[in-house]
N, C-alpha and C positions, 0 to 999 in steps of 0.2 A: 437476581436477574442480571444477565450479562449486558453491559452497555459499552458501546464503542463510539467515540466522538472524534471525528477528524477535524483538523484545522490546518491552516497554512496555505490554502489555495489562494489563487488570485490571478491577476493579469500580468504577464511578463512578455518582454520582447524575445524574439528568436535569438538563441544563443545564451539566454539568461538562465538563472537557477532559482529553484524554490525548494523549500524543505517542508514536507508534510509531516504532521504528527497525528497520532491516534492514541487517545487516552482511554484506557480500559478500566472498568470497574465491575463489581458484582460477582467476581469469581477469582480464583487464583490465576494470576496472569502467566506465571512462568512455567506452565506445564504443557501448553499447546503451541503448535506451530501457528504462525500468523502469516497473512498475505495482504498484498495490495492488488487491487483490480481496477480497471477503468472502463468507462462506457462513454463512447462518443455518440452524438445524435444520429439516430437511424442505424446504429450498430449494436451488436450483442456485447454484453459485458465480457471483457477479456482479462486474462491473467497478466500481471505485470511482474510481481516478485513475491518470493516466499522466504521465510526464515524459520529455522527449527526452534524448538522450545528454549534452547540455551544460547542461540545465536551462532552455534558452531557450523551450521550449514546454511547456504543460501542458494537460490536459483532465480534466474531472470528470463523474461521473454527475450527473444533474439532482438526485437526492435528497440530494447532499452539497455541491452548489455553494454557495459563500458561507460554508460552515461548516468545510470541510476544506481543508488546504493541503498539497500534495505538494512536496517539495524534495529535493535531493541534494547531497552533498559528495563530489566525485570524489577529492579528496585523501585523504579518510578512508574511501573505499569504502563509503559509507553512504547509505542512502535513508531519508527521513523521511515521516511523515504526521502533521501536526498536526490534531487533531480538536477542534473547539469546539462548544459548544451541543449536546451529545450528547442523543439521545433514545432511549427503549427500542427503537425500530425500528432503531437502529444496532447492536444486540446481534448479534454474529456472531464467527466465527473470521476473523481478518484475515491475508491472505497477501501477501507480496511476491513478485514474479516478474520475471524478466529477459526482455525481448522479443528476438525475432530481428531486429528493425528498429532503426535509430538514431533514427527519428522517433517521435512519439507514436503510441500503438497501443491501441485499445480492445478488440481481438479476443483473448480469452483463449486461443483455439486456436493462436495464433502465439507464445505465451510458452513457451519451452522449459524453463526452470528455475524451480522453485518452492521457497519455504521451507516449514517445517513448520507455520507458522501460530501466531498468538497470540490468545488469547481476550479479547474485549472484551464486558463485560456492563454494561448501563446500567439502573439501577433507577429506577422511577417514584416 
């Protein structure tokens, strides 16, 4: 059974940085694309970033491009999201997810496995 466990969330001031991690277990990690999504109160869950199975390709939502960096370490079965220059608009629960594809994938409907989420709160 696939398990994804996020960590690294917290409270940070605007302009600060956080690094999220997602530890995967229960299946071979290095064959599926992975993604980060977020959900703010009263809003739908939205795409943040995706990375291909080998880390060779990445894609970002326009709102985070240039500030967030997605990466993965297949030897450690871990996905990361480095978040810099955070703003209050980035406040949300952040989820990692495993895609059904090997290539980058922005469609949340094709992600079969999800973590429980980690809260990120950015104060102004």
